[in-house]
PDB file of N, CA, C, O and CB in Angstrom:
ATOM      1  N   UNK A   1     -10.254  -4.450  -3.889  1.00  0.00           N
ATOM      2  CA  UNK A   1     -10.185  -5.821  -4.330  1.00  0.00           C
ATOM      3  C   UNK A   1     -10.660  -6.775  -3.238  1.00  0.00           C
ATOM      4  O   UNK A   1     -11.520  -7.617  -3.498  1.00  0.00           O
ATOM      5  CB  UNK A   1      -8.772  -6.162  -4.752  1.00  0.00           C
ATOM      6  N   UNK A   2     -10.135  -6.668  -2.053  1.00  0.00           N
ATOM      7  CA  UNK A   2     -10.498  -7.596  -0.979  1.00  0.00           C
ATOM      8  C   UNK A   2     -11.666  -7.116  -0.139  1.00  0.00           C
ATOM      9  O   UNK A   2     -12.310  -7.917   0.538  1.00  0.00           O
ATOM     10  CB  UNK A   2      -9.318  -7.830  -0.091  1.00  0.00           C
ATOM     11  N   UNK A   3     -11.946  -5.831  -0.173  1.00  0.00           N
ATOM     12  CA  UNK A   3     -12.980  -5.258   0.698  1.00  0.00           C
ATOM     13  C   UNK A   3     -14.354  -5.919   0.577  1.00  0.00           C
ATOM     14  O   UNK A   3     -15.023  -6.082   1.597  1.00  0.00           O
ATOM     15  CB  UNK A   3     -13.119  -3.806   0.402  1.00  0.00           C
ATOM     16  N   UNK A   4     -14.810  -6.306  -0.617  1.00  0.00           N
ATOM     17  CA  UNK A   4     -16.127  -6.951  -0.679  1.00  0.00           C
ATOM     18  C   UNK A   4     -16.203  -8.256   0.109  1.00  0.00           C
ATOM     19  O   UNK A   4     -17.283  -8.639   0.559  1.00  0.00           O
ATOM     20  CB  UNK A   4     -16.490  -7.220  -2.113  1.00  0.00           C
ATOM     21  N   UNK A   5     -15.083  -8.939   0.282  1.00  0.00           N
ATOM     22  CA  UNK A   5     -15.093 -10.218   0.992  1.00  0.00           C
ATOM     23  C   UNK A   5     -14.766 -10.086   2.468  1.00  0.00           C
ATOM     24  O   UNK A   5     -15.355 -10.782   3.295  1.00  0.00           O
ATOM     25  CB  UNK A   5     -14.122 -11.160   0.353  1.00  0.00           C
ATOM     26  N   UNK A   6     -13.839  -9.210   2.812  1.00  0.00           N
ATOM     27  CA  UNK A   6     -13.436  -9.112   4.222  1.00  0.00           C
ATOM     28  C   UNK A   6     -13.962  -7.864   4.908  1.00  0.00           C
ATOM     29  O   UNK A   6     -13.726  -7.668   6.100  1.00  0.00           O
ATOM     30  CB  UNK A   6     -11.936  -9.139   4.330  1.00  0.00           C
ATOM     31  N   UNK A   7     -14.666  -7.025   4.180  1.00  0.00           N
ATOM     32  CA  UNK A   7     -15.213  -5.803   4.771  1.00  0.00           C
ATOM     33  C   UNK A   7     -14.241  -4.646   4.659  1.00  0.00           C
ATOM     34  O   UNK A   7     -13.087  -4.818   4.267  1.00  0.00           O
ATOM     35  CB  UNK A   7     -15.572  -6.033   6.229  1.00  0.00           C
ATOM     36  N   UNK A   8     -14.724  -3.469   5.008  1.00  0.00           N
ATOM     37  CA  UNK A   8     -13.911  -2.255   4.934  1.00  0.00           C
ATOM     38  C   UNK A   8     -13.254  -2.026   6.287  1.00  0.00           C
ATOM     39  O   UNK A   8     -13.682  -1.164   7.054  1.00  0.00           O
ATOM     40  CB  UNK A   8     -14.772  -1.021   4.516  1.00  0.00           C
ATOM     41  N   UNK A   9     -12.218  -2.796   6.575  1.00  0.00           N
ATOM     42  CA  UNK A   9     -11.583  -2.770   7.886  1.00  0.00           C
ATOM     43  C   UNK A   9     -10.137  -2.308   7.850  1.00  0.00           C
ATOM     44  O   UNK A   9      -9.435  -2.439   8.854  1.00  0.00           O
ATOM     45  CB  UNK A   9     -11.651  -4.122   8.501  1.00  0.00           C
ATOM     46  N   UNK A  10      -9.672  -1.780   6.749  1.00  0.00           N
ATOM     47  CA  UNK A  10      -8.273  -1.383   6.658  1.00  0.00           C
ATOM     48  C   UNK A  10      -7.996  -0.226   7.609  1.00  0.00           C
ATOM     49  O   UNK A  10      -8.801   0.698   7.724  1.00  0.00           O
ATOM     50  CB  UNK A  10      -7.910  -0.993   5.213  1.00  0.00           C
ATOM     51  N   UNK A  11      -6.864  -0.280   8.284  1.00  0.00           N
ATOM     52  CA  UNK A  11      -6.477   0.730   9.256  1.00  0.00           C
ATOM     53  C   UNK A  11      -5.895   1.972   8.577  1.00  0.00           C
ATOM     54  O   UNK A  11      -5.727   3.010   9.217  1.00  0.00           O
ATOM     55  CB  UNK A  11      -5.469   0.150  10.238  1.00  0.00           C
ATOM     56  N   UNK A  12      -5.594   1.867   7.310  1.00  0.00           N
ATOM     57  CA  UNK A  12      -4.930   2.947   6.586  1.00  0.00           C
ATOM     58  C   UNK A  12      -5.828   3.519   5.496  1.00  0.00           C
ATOM     59  O   UNK A  12      -6.790   2.887   5.061  1.00  0.00           O
ATOM     60  CB  UNK A  12      -3.623   2.450   5.978  1.00  0.00           C
ATOM     61  N   UNK A  13      -5.488   4.726   5.070  1.00  0.00           N
ATOM     62  CA  UNK A  13      -6.067   5.345   3.883  1.00  0.00           C
ATOM     63  C   UNK A  13      -4.912   5.673   2.967  1.00  0.00           C
ATOM     64  O   UNK A  13      -3.966   6.306   3.435  1.00  0.00           O
ATOM     65  CB  UNK A  13      -6.917   6.627   4.231  1.00  0.00           C
ATOM     66  N   UNK A  14      -4.908   5.306   1.731  1.00  0.00           N
ATOM     67  CA  UNK A  14      -5.885   4.481   1.047  1.00  0.00           C
ATOM     68  C   UNK A  14      -5.853   3.044   1.555  1.00  0.00           C
ATOM     69  O   UNK A  14      -4.912   2.645   2.241  1.00  0.00           O
ATOM     70  CB  UNK A  14      -5.641   4.513  -0.449  1.00  0.00           C
ATOM     71  N   UNK A  15      -6.880   2.267   1.217  1.00  0.00           N
ATOM     72  CA  UNK A  15      -6.939   0.880   1.674  1.00  0.00           C
ATOM     73  C   UNK A  15      -5.727   0.114   1.151  1.00  0.00           C
ATOM     74  O   UNK A  15      -5.063   0.551   0.212  1.00  0.00           O
ATOM     75  CB  UNK A  15      -8.254   0.202   1.211  1.00  0.00           C
ATOM     76  N   UNK A  16      -5.450  -1.014   1.758  1.00  0.00           N
ATOM     77  CA  UNK A  16      -4.291  -1.812   1.353  1.00  0.00           C
ATOM     78  C   UNK A  16      -4.380  -2.241  -0.111  1.00  0.00           C
ATOM     79  O   UNK A  16      -3.367  -2.254  -0.811  1.00  0.00           O
ATOM     80  CB  UNK A  16      -4.165  -3.043   2.245  1.00  0.00           C
ATOM     81  N   UNK A  17      -5.570  -2.589  -0.577  1.00  0.00           N
ATOM     82  CA  UNK A  17      -5.740  -2.985  -1.978  1.00  0.00           C
ATOM     83  C   UNK A  17      -5.456  -1.823  -2.918  1.00  0.00           C
ATOM     84  O   UNK A  17      -4.749  -1.985  -3.913  1.00  0.00           O
ATOM     85  CB  UNK A  17      -7.157  -3.513  -2.217  1.00  0.00           C
ATOM     86  N   UNK A  18      -6.002  -0.655  -2.607  1.00  0.00           N
ATOM     87  CA  UNK A  18      -5.765   0.524  -3.442  1.00  0.00           C
ATOM     88  C   UNK A  18      -4.292   0.914  -3.399  1.00  0.00           C
ATOM     89  O   UNK A  18      -3.726   1.313  -4.417  1.00  0.00           O
ATOM     90  CB  UNK A  18      -6.646   1.706  -2.980  1.00  0.00           C
ATOM     91  N   UNK A  19      -3.667   0.801  -2.229  1.00  0.00           N
ATOM     92  CA  UNK A  19      -2.245   1.097  -2.079  1.00  0.00           C
ATOM     93  C   UNK A  19      -1.424   0.166  -2.971  1.00  0.00           C
ATOM     94  O   UNK A  19      -0.515   0.613  -3.671  1.00  0.00           O
ATOM     95  CB  UNK A  19      -1.808   0.957  -0.599  1.00  0.00           C
ATOM     96  N   UNK A  20      -1.748  -1.127  -2.943  1.00  0.00           N
ATOM     97  CA  UNK A  20      -1.007  -2.104  -3.738  1.00  0.00           C
ATOM     98  C   UNK A  20      -1.127  -1.797  -5.229  1.00  0.00           C
ATOM     99  O   UNK A  20      -0.130  -1.837  -5.948  1.00  0.00           O
ATOM    100  CB  UNK A  20      -1.513  -3.524  -3.449  1.00  0.00           C
ATOM    101  N   UNK A  21      -2.328  -1.492  -5.695  1.00  0.00           N
ATOM    102  CA  UNK A  21      -2.513  -1.165  -7.112  1.00  0.00           C
ATOM    103  C   UNK A  21      -1.718   0.071  -7.507  1.00  0.00           C
ATOM    104  O   UNK A  21      -1.055   0.084  -8.544  1.00  0.00           O
ATOM    105  CB  UNK A  21      -3.994  -0.948  -7.418  1.00  0.00           C
ATOM    106  N   UNK A  22      -1.785   1.108  -6.681  1.00  0.00           N
ATOM    107  CA  UNK A  22      -1.049   2.340  -6.988  1.00  0.00           C
ATOM    108  C   UNK A  22       0.460   2.110  -6.937  1.00  0.00           C
ATOM    109  O   UNK A  22       1.194   2.637  -7.773  1.00  0.00           O
ATOM    110  CB  UNK A  22      -1.443   3.456  -6.008  1.00  0.00           C
ATOM    111  N   UNK A  23       0.924   1.333  -5.968  1.00  0.00           N
ATOM    112  CA  UNK A  23       2.355   1.045  -5.857  1.00  0.00           C
ATOM    113  C   UNK A  23       2.848   0.293  -7.090  1.00  0.00           C
ATOM    114  O   UNK A  23       3.921   0.595  -7.613  1.00  0.00           O
ATOM    115  CB  UNK A  23       2.645   0.229  -4.584  1.00  0.00           C
ATOM    116  N   UNK A  24       2.074  -0.681  -7.553  1.00  0.00           N
ATOM    117  CA  UNK A  24       2.459  -1.438  -8.744  1.00  0.00           C
ATOM    118  C   UNK A  24       2.451  -0.561  -9.986  1.00  0.00           C
ATOM    119  O   UNK A  24       3.337  -0.683 -10.831  1.00  0.00           O
ATOM    120  CB  UNK A  24       1.525  -2.627  -8.942  1.00  0.00           C
ATOM    121  N   UNK A  25       1.470   0.319 -10.109  1.00  0.00           N
ATOM    122  CA  UNK A  25       1.403   1.218 -11.266  1.00  0.00           C
ATOM    123  C   UNK A  25       2.533   2.242 -11.245  1.00  0.00           C
ATOM    124  O   UNK A  25       3.084   2.577 -12.293  1.00  0.00           O
ATOM    125  CB  UNK A  25       0.053   1.937 -11.301  1.00  0.00           C
ATOM    126  N   UNK A  26       2.881   2.737 -10.068  1.00  0.00           N
ATOM    127  CA  UNK A  26       3.888   3.789  -9.945  1.00  0.00           C
ATOM    128  C   UNK A  26       5.310   3.254 -10.020  1.00  0.00           C
ATOM    129  O   UNK A  26       6.162   3.837 -10.691  1.00  0.00           O
ATOM    130  CB  UNK A  26       3.700   4.531  -8.648  1.00  0.00           C
ATOM    131  N   UNK A  27       5.568   2.141  -9.332  1.00  0.00           N
ATOM    132  CA  UNK A  27       6.941   1.664  -9.163  1.00  0.00           C
ATOM    133  C   UNK A  27       7.264   0.376  -9.905  1.00  0.00           C
ATOM    134  O   UNK A  27       8.417  -0.057  -9.892  1.00  0.00           O
ATOM    135  CB  UNK A  27       7.213   1.464  -7.724  1.00  0.00           C
ATOM    136  N   UNK A  28       6.290  -0.249 -10.549  1.00  0.00           N
ATOM    137  CA  UNK A  28       6.545  -1.497 -11.259  1.00  0.00           C
ATOM    138  C   UNK A  28       6.415  -2.705 -10.345  1.00  0.00           C
ATOM    139  O   UNK A  28       6.145  -2.576  -9.151  1.00  0.00           O
ATOM    140  CB  UNK A  28       7.923  -1.472 -11.882  1.00  0.00           C
ATOM    141  N   UNK A  29       6.611  -3.879 -10.927  1.00  0.00           N
ATOM    142  CA  UNK A  29       6.348  -5.134 -10.219  1.00  0.00           C
ATOM    143  C   UNK A  29       7.273  -5.359  -9.024  1.00  0.00           C
ATOM    144  O   UNK A  29       6.800  -5.735  -7.951  1.00  0.00           O
ATOM    145  CB  UNK A  29       6.479  -6.292 -11.174  1.00  0.00           C
ATOM    146  N   UNK A  30       8.555  -5.143  -9.180  1.00  0.00           N
ATOM    147  CA  UNK A  30       9.502  -5.467  -8.108  1.00  0.00           C
ATOM    148  C   UNK A  30       9.378  -4.520  -6.917  1.00  0.00           C
ATOM    149  O   UNK A  30       9.066  -4.952  -5.807  1.00  0.00           O
ATOM    150  CB  UNK A  30      10.923  -5.429  -8.643  1.00  0.00           C
ATOM    151  N   UNK A  31       9.620  -3.246  -7.143  1.00  0.00           N
ATOM    152  CA  UNK A  31       9.540  -2.282  -6.038  1.00  0.00           C
ATOM    153  C   UNK A  31       8.098  -2.100  -5.554  1.00  0.00           C
ATOM    154  O   UNK A  31       7.856  -2.026  -4.350  1.00  0.00           O
ATOM    155  CB  UNK A  31      10.119  -0.927  -6.474  1.00  0.00           C
ATOM    156  N   UNK A  32       7.148  -2.029  -6.478  1.00  0.00           N
ATOM    157  CA  UNK A  32       5.742  -1.887  -6.104  1.00  0.00           C
ATOM    158  C   UNK A  32       5.246  -3.081  -5.311  1.00  0.00           C
ATOM    159  O   UNK A  32       4.500  -2.923  -4.345  1.00  0.00           O
ATOM    160  CB  UNK A  32       4.887  -1.703  -7.339  1.00  0.00           C
ATOM    161  N   UNK A  33       5.658  -4.276  -5.715  1.00  0.00           N
ATOM    162  CA  UNK A  33       5.291  -5.483  -4.979  1.00  0.00           C
ATOM    163  C   UNK A  33       5.876  -5.490  -3.582  1.00  0.00           C
ATOM    164  O   UNK A  33       5.217  -5.902  -2.628  1.00  0.00           O
ATOM    165  CB  UNK A  33       5.745  -6.714  -5.729  1.00  0.00           C
ATOM    166  N   UNK A  34       7.120  -5.031  -3.460  1.00  0.00           N
ATOM    167  CA  UNK A  34       7.759  -4.958  -2.141  1.00  0.00           C
ATOM    168  C   UNK A  34       7.055  -3.940  -1.248  1.00  0.00           C
ATOM    169  O   UNK A  34       6.841  -4.200  -0.064  1.00  0.00           O
ATOM    170  CB  UNK A  34       9.247  -4.594  -2.283  1.00  0.00           C
ATOM    171  N   UNK A  35       6.694  -2.785  -1.804  1.00  0.00           N
ATOM    172  CA  UNK A  35       5.970  -1.775  -1.024  1.00  0.00           C
ATOM    173  C   UNK A  35       4.614  -2.310  -0.567  1.00  0.00           C
ATOM    174  O   UNK A  35       4.217  -2.105   0.580  1.00  0.00           O
ATOM    175  CB  UNK A  35       5.780  -0.488  -1.852  1.00  0.00           C
ATOM    176  N   UNK A  36       3.903  -2.998  -1.470  1.00  0.00           N
ATOM    177  CA  UNK A  36       2.593  -3.562  -1.119  1.00  0.00           C
ATOM    178  C   UNK A  36       2.737  -4.628  -0.039  1.00  0.00           C
ATOM    179  O   UNK A  36       1.940  -4.672   0.898  1.00  0.00           O
ATOM    180  CB  UNK A  36       1.910  -4.161  -2.365  1.00  0.00           C
ATOM    181  N   UNK A  37       3.741  -5.480  -0.162  1.00  0.00           N
ATOM    182  CA  UNK A  37       3.977  -6.532   0.830  1.00  0.00           C
ATOM    183  C   UNK A  37       4.273  -5.918   2.196  1.00  0.00           C
ATOM    184  O   UNK A  37       3.735  -6.366   3.209  1.00  0.00           O
ATOM    185  CB  UNK A  37       5.144  -7.445   0.388  1.00  0.00           C
ATOM    186  N   UNK A  38       5.128  -4.893   2.225  1.00  0.00           N
ATOM    187  CA  UNK A  38       5.470  -4.229   3.486  1.00  0.00           C
ATOM    188  C   UNK A  38       4.240  -3.570   4.101  1.00  0.00           C
ATOM    189  O   UNK A  38       4.062  -3.605   5.319  1.00  0.00           O
ATOM    190  CB  UNK A  38       6.576  -3.182   3.263  1.00  0.00           C
ATOM    191  N   UNK A  39       3.406  -2.980   3.284  1.00  0.00           N
ATOM    192  CA  UNK A  39       2.178  -2.342   3.775  1.00  0.00           C
ATOM    193  C   UNK A  39       1.245  -3.369   4.406  1.00  0.00           C
ATOM    194  O   UNK A  39       0.690  -3.125   5.477  1.00  0.00           O
ATOM    195  CB  UNK A  39       1.456  -1.608   2.630  1.00  0.00           C
ATOM    196  N   UNK A  40       1.067  -4.513   3.752  1.00  0.00           N
ATOM    197  CA  UNK A  40       0.195  -5.563   4.285  1.00  0.00           C
ATOM    198  C   UNK A  40       0.735  -6.085   5.613  1.00  0.00           C
ATOM    199  O   UNK A  40      -0.042  -6.395   6.516  1.00  0.00           O
ATOM    200  CB  UNK A  40       0.057  -6.718   3.275  1.00  0.00           C
ATOM    201  N   UNK A  41       2.047  -6.184   5.739  1.00  0.00           N
ATOM    202  CA  UNK A  41       2.638  -6.609   7.016  1.00  0.00           C
ATOM    203  C   UNK A  41       2.360  -5.599   8.127  1.00  0.00           C
ATOM    204  O   UNK A  41       2.191  -5.985   9.283  1.00  0.00           O
ATOM    205  CB  UNK A  41       4.149  -6.807   6.863  1.00  0.00           C
ATOM    206  N   UNK A  42       2.311  -4.315   7.788  1.00  0.00           N
ATOM    207  CA  UNK A  42       2.051  -3.273   8.790  1.00  0.00           C
ATOM    208  C   UNK A  42       0.581  -3.156   9.164  1.00  0.00           C
ATOM    209  O   UNK A  42       0.254  -2.558  10.189  1.00  0.00           O
ATOM    210  CB  UNK A  42       2.538  -1.943   8.281  1.00  0.00           C
ATOM    211  N   UNK A  43      -0.307  -3.714   8.357  1.00  0.00           N
ATOM    212  CA  UNK A  43      -1.743  -3.589   8.596  1.00  0.00           C
ATOM    213  C   UNK A  43      -2.194  -4.661   9.592  1.00  0.00           C
ATOM    214  O   UNK A  43      -2.727  -5.701   9.206  1.00  0.00           O
ATOM    215  CB  UNK A  43      -2.538  -3.709   7.263  1.00  0.00           C
ATOM    216  N   UNK A  44      -1.973  -4.391  10.856  1.00  0.00           N
ATOM    217  CA  UNK A  44      -2.342  -5.320  11.920  1.00  0.00           C
ATOM    218  C   UNK A  44      -2.680  -4.510  13.166  1.00  0.00           C
ATOM    219  O   UNK A  44      -2.428  -3.306  13.199  1.00  0.00           O
ATOM    220  CB  UNK A  44      -1.191  -6.344  12.209  1.00  0.00           C
ATOM    221  N   UNK A  45      -3.243  -5.143  14.189  1.00  0.00           N
ATOM    222  CA  UNK A  45      -3.639  -4.390  15.390  1.00  0.00           C
ATOM    223  C   UNK A  45      -2.485  -3.669  16.091  1.00  0.00           C
ATOM    224  O   UNK A  45      -2.714  -2.694  16.807  1.00  0.00           O
ATOM    225  CB  UNK A  45      -4.290  -5.322  16.364  1.00  0.00           C
ATOM    226  N   UNK A  46      -1.254  -4.134  15.894  1.00  0.00           N
ATOM    227  CA  UNK A  46      -0.105  -3.509  16.563  1.00  0.00           C
ATOM    228  C   UNK A  46       0.630  -2.536  15.649  1.00  0.00           C
ATOM    229  O   UNK A  46       1.592  -1.894  16.071  1.00  0.00           O
ATOM    230  CB  UNK A  46       0.863  -4.579  17.053  1.00  0.00           C
ATOM    231  N   UNK A  47       0.184  -2.422  14.395  1.00  0.00           N
ATOM    232  CA  UNK A  47       0.803  -1.500  13.450  1.00  0.00           C
ATOM    233  C   UNK A  47       0.207  -0.114  13.584  1.00  0.00           C
ATOM    234  O   UNK A  47      -0.556   0.165  14.509  1.00  0.00           O
ATOM    235  CB  UNK A  47       0.642  -2.007  12.020  1.00  0.00           C
ATOM    236  N   UNK A  48       0.557   0.729  12.669  1.00  0.00           N
ATOM    237  CA  UNK A  48       0.044   2.095  12.691  1.00  0.00           C
ATOM    238  C   UNK A  48      -1.326   2.193  12.060  1.00  0.00           C
ATOM    239  O   UNK A  48      -1.984   1.187  11.796  1.00  0.00           O
ATOM    240  CB  UNK A  48       0.997   3.024  11.983  1.00  0.00           C
ATOM    241  N   UNK A  49      -1.745   3.433  11.824  1.00  0.00           N
ATOM    242  CA  UNK A  49      -3.019   3.674  11.154  1.00  0.00           C
ATOM    243  C   UNK A  49      -2.999   5.099  10.621  1.00  0.00           C
ATOM    244  O   UNK A  49      -2.109   5.880  10.956  1.00  0.00           O
ATOM    245  CB  UNK A  49      -4.233   3.444  12.121  1.00  0.00           C
ATOM    246  N   UNK A  50      -3.975   5.434   9.796  1.00  0.00           N
ATOM    247  CA  UNK A  50      -4.092   6.784   9.273  1.00  0.00           C
ATOM    248  C   UNK A  50      -3.718   6.876   7.809  1.00  0.00           C
ATOM    249  O   UNK A  50      -3.744   5.881   7.085  1.00  0.00           O
ATOM    250  CB  UNK A  50      -3.235   7.715  10.068  1.00  0.00           C
ATOM    251  N   UNK A  51      -3.370   8.081   7.379  1.00  0.00           N
ATOM    252  CA  UNK A  51      -3.049   8.342   5.977  1.00  0.00           C
ATOM    253  C   UNK A  51      -1.633   7.871   5.688  1.00  0.00           C
ATOM    254  O   UNK A  51      -0.687   8.295   6.351  1.00  0.00           O
ATOM    255  CB  UNK A  51      -3.204   9.846   5.641  1.00  0.00           C
ATOM    256  N   UNK A  52      -1.485   6.996   4.698  1.00  0.00           N
ATOM    257  CA  UNK A  52      -0.185   6.425   4.340  1.00  0.00           C
ATOM    258  C   UNK A  52      -0.119   6.284   2.822  1.00  0.00           C
ATOM    259  O   UNK A  52      -0.406   5.210   2.292  1.00  0.00           O
ATOM    260  CB  UNK A  52       0.042   5.043   5.041  1.00  0.00           C
ATOM    261  N   UNK A  53       0.256   7.351   2.114  1.00  0.00           N
ATOM    262  CA  UNK A  53       0.270   7.296   0.651  1.00  0.00           C
ATOM    263  C   UNK A  53       1.469   6.513   0.115  1.00  0.00           C
ATOM    264  O   UNK A  53       2.449   6.290   0.826  1.00  0.00           O
ATOM    265  CB  UNK A  53       0.280   8.705   0.079  1.00  0.00           C
ATOM    266  N   UNK A  54       1.376   6.108  -1.130  1.00  0.00           N
ATOM    267  CA  UNK A  54       2.496   5.471  -1.820  1.00  0.00           C
ATOM    268  C   UNK A  54       3.580   6.529  -1.994  1.00  0.00           C
ATOM    269  O   UNK A  54       3.279   7.646  -2.414  1.00  0.00           O
ATOM    270  CB  UNK A  54       2.057   4.860  -3.210  1.00  0.00           C
ATOM    271  N   UNK A  55       4.837   6.201  -1.680  1.00  0.00           N
ATOM    272  CA  UNK A  55       5.898   7.199  -1.872  1.00  0.00           C
ATOM    273  C   UNK A  55       6.062   7.529  -3.356  1.00  0.00           C
ATOM    274  O   UNK A  55       5.822   6.678  -4.212  1.00  0.00           O
ATOM    275  CB  UNK A  55       7.238   6.688  -1.289  1.00  0.00           C
ATOM    276  N   UNK A  56       6.466   8.754  -3.658  1.00  0.00           N
ATOM    277  CA  UNK A  56       6.646   9.124  -5.067  1.00  0.00           C
ATOM    278  C   UNK A  56       7.812   8.361  -5.685  1.00  0.00           C
ATOM    279  O   UNK A  56       8.709   7.887  -4.988  1.00  0.00           O
ATOM    280  CB  UNK A  56       6.877  10.639  -5.201  1.00  0.00           C
ATOM    281  N   UNK A  57       7.776   8.257  -6.991  1.00  0.00           N
ATOM    282  CA  UNK A  57       8.856   7.605  -7.721  1.00  0.00           C
ATOM    283  C   UNK A  57      10.123   8.439  -7.551  1.00  0.00           C
ATOM    284  O   UNK A  57      10.060   9.665  -7.640  1.00  0.00           O
ATOM    285  CB  UNK A  57       8.493   7.430  -9.234  1.00  0.00           C
ATOM    286  N   UNK A  58      11.279   7.802  -7.308  1.00  0.00           N
ATOM    287  CA  UNK A  58      12.519   8.567  -7.121  1.00  0.00           C
ATOM    288  C   UNK A  58      12.861   9.396  -8.359  1.00  0.00           C
ATOM    289  O   UNK A  58      12.606   8.980  -9.489  1.00  0.00           O
ATOM    290  CB  UNK A  58      13.681   7.622  -6.791  1.00  0.00           C
ATOM    291  N   UNK A  59      13.434  10.559  -8.130  1.00  0.00           N
ATOM    292  CA  UNK A  59      13.847  11.443  -9.213  1.00  0.00           C
ATOM    293  C   UNK A  59      15.090  10.845  -9.875  1.00  0.00           C
ATOM    294  O   UNK A  59      16.103  10.663  -9.199  1.00  0.00           O
ATOM    295  CB  UNK A  59      14.128  12.893  -8.686  1.00  0.00           C
ATOM    296  N   UNK A  60      15.046  10.534 -11.173  1.00  0.00           N
ATOM    297  CA  UNK A  60      16.204   9.906 -11.826  1.00  0.00           C
ATOM    298  C   UNK A  60      17.410  10.830 -11.950  1.00  0.00           C
ATOM    299  O   UNK A  60      18.512  10.362 -12.239  1.00  0.00           O
ATOM    300  CB  UNK A  60      15.812   9.426 -13.195  1.00  0.00           C
ATOM    301  N   UNK A  61      17.225  12.131 -11.737  1.00  0.00           N
ATOM    302  CA  UNK A  61      18.328  13.083 -11.866  1.00  0.00           C
ATOM    303  C   UNK A  61      19.233  13.090 -10.651  1.00  0.00           C
ATOM    304  O   UNK A  61      20.324  13.658 -10.702  1.00  0.00           O
ATOM    305  CB  UNK A  61      17.789  14.468 -12.098  1.00  0.00           C
ATOM    306  N   UNK A  62      18.811  12.479  -9.569  1.00  0.00           N
ATOM    307  CA  UNK A  62      19.628  12.501  -8.349  1.00  0.00           C
ATOM    308  C   UNK A  62      20.543  11.338  -8.283  1.00  0.00           C
ATOM    309  O   UNK A  62      21.301  11.202  -7.322  1.00  0.00           O
ATOM    310  CB  UNK A  62      18.770  12.522  -7.127  1.00  0.00           C
TER     311      UNK A  62
END
């Protein structure tokens, strides 16, 4: 989503935009939005980098 305007500079894989879309699809608006927001906060020169997938949806049986 943002890559065409700001370039492909994300420190993580998948990109922050792709992460946000997957988080919203997997966890819904509230939890997915919170995960996306936290990811964007971590995407800075002092944050981490590398592979950071969206966590799986919690098992409802637990």
